[in-house]
N, C-alpha and C positions, 0 to 999 in steps of 0.2 A: 505199209505203203500209204502215202497220201496222194490224192488226185486233186490238182488245182486247175480250175476252169478260169482262165484269165481273159477278161473281156475289155474291149475298148468301149468307151461311151458312144452314144449316138451322135448324129450330126448336129452342129450348131451353125449359125450364120458365119461365124469366124472360121469354121472349117470350109464352108462353101466358097468363101471369097479369099481364103488363105491369109489369115492374120495370126501373128504369134499370140497364143492364148495364155499359156502359163497359169498364173494364179488368178487371172481375171475370171469372175464367176459368170461366164457366158452360158445362157440357158440352151437347152435343146430346142431346135426349131421343129416345125411340123413333121418333117421327114425323120428327124431324130427320134421323136416320140414314137412314130410308127416302127422305126428300127428297133427301139427298145422293147416294144411289145412282141415283135417277132423273135427277138433274142430270148425273151422269157419263155415263149412257147417252145423254142428249139431246145433249150436246156431242160425243160420239164419233160420232154419226150424221152430223154436218154439218161439223165442223172437225177440223183436225189441228194442235193447238198445239205449239209447240217448247219452251215453258216454262210453269210454273205457279207463281205467287207468291201468298202468303197472309199475312194478319194472323197474328201469332204466337199468338193466343189459340186454345184447343183447338177451340172451336166452328167456327172458320174452317179450322183445320188439318185437322180430320177431314173437313170438306166437301171441301177440296182433295185430300185423300188418296183420297176416293171417285172423284174425277174423274181423278186421276193414274193410277189402276190401269188405265184403258183405254188409256193411252199409254206405260206403263212409264217415266214421267218422275219425277224427284225433285220433292218439294214444297219450295219455297224461301220461308222466312219473310222478310217485309219489314216492318220496324218502322213504316214510313210508312203501312201499311194497317191499323194497330191502331185499334180503336174510339175514339170520342171519350172523353176523360177527364171523367166525370161528377162528379168530386170528391166532395163531401159528399152528393150525391144517389144515389150508387152503392148499389144494393141496395134502394132505397126505391121504393114505388109513386108514381105522380104525385100521388095524394091525400095520401100521407104527406109528400111534399116540399112540397106546397102549404100544409100546416098550419104549416110552419116558415118557408118563403120564398114567401109568396103572390104578391108582386109579380114575383119572378124567374120563377116557374113560369108566371104569366100572360104574361110577355114571351116565354118559350120557345115557347108555343103560339100567340101572336098576332103577335109580331115577333121571330122567333128570331135574327135577325142582331144584335139589340141585347142579347140575354140574356148575362149573366155568371154562370155557374154557380159557386156557392161552392167555391173551391179547384179548379175544373175548367177546361176548355178552351172557348174561344169558337169559333164557327163560322169566323171569320176565321183564327184560329190553325190550326184543322184544315185549312182550305182551302189554306193555304200549304204544308203538308206533303203534302197530297193532290196538288196541282199538281206538286210535285217528283217524286212517284212516276210520274205520267203522262209527264212530260218525260223521266224516266229511261228509261221503257219505249220511248218514241219514238226516243230516241237509240240504245238498245241493240238494238232488234229491228226495224230497218227491213226491210220486205218479208216480215215474219213474222206469225204469230198467237200471241198469248199469253193466258193466263187469269189474272185477278186475283180473289181471293176475299177479301171484306171484309165490312163491316157496313152497316146501313141508313143511318146518318148519313154515313159516309164515301162510300158509293156515291152518295147524293143530291148531296153536295157536288161530287163529280167530274162527275156528269151535268149539274148546273147550270153548271159551268165550261165544259164543252165546248159547251153550248148558248148560252153568252154571257149567262146569266141571273144575277142577284144572289142572295145568300144569303137575302134576304127572301122568295124564292120556295120556300124549303126544303120547306114542307108541301104544295106543289103537285105533287110527284112522289111516287109510291108505290114502295116496295121491299118486296115480300113475301118471306118466307123462301124461300131457294133460287131467287129470281128471277134470270133471265139478261138481261143488257143487252149489246148489241153496238155498238161505235162504231169508226170508222176515222179515221186521221190521215194526211194527205198534204200535203206542202208547207206545213205549219203550219196547215192547216185541218182541222177536225173535222167528221165526219158521223155523226149518230146513225142506226143501222140498225134497232135494236129496243130496246124499253123494257119492263122488268118482265114479261118472258115467263115464264109459269108453267104453260103447257099440259102440259108434261112431268110435272107433279106429279099430274095427274088419274089416272095409272096407279097411284099409290101410295095412293089413298084406300081 
């Protein structure tokens, strides 16, 4: 069996005001840094991971570093965990994007599996690379616990896949900043242990 602790990065200003982030390297804000510290403490209480992998974007790297300090582990960047490519939407608010691409933005929020973001990545394309990450972890860390730090879109897609749900269910899962999800894999079967856990953040208010 492998246990995977899947974490969303902490808050950034573009989370707070809701801008499409994607590959933009938006740093954690003050609240996000505190969330990351709380997440590290929470993980240290219950688990003893052997490795910590992260999206290469700084908001995820800094969250992973706050976790890694409790275990004296290196943080390993994994390109498969990078946020969705929002293409021409990157940096825009949903309202700004809708002014230019109303039909595509409507598709994103109502049938996300059909949306084709201008010059961006589809959920199916993201799903392919996210599944590769999970399969790689399963092959590499049998019998161990690992931490993956990524983004709301990537995390939702991974969780949908292990639950056997389609990308059309994308908006039916929540991923708050610094949420912790835990799932296990054994003999090719996945079991979701916890979803969108954020109780550890109450101490950072």
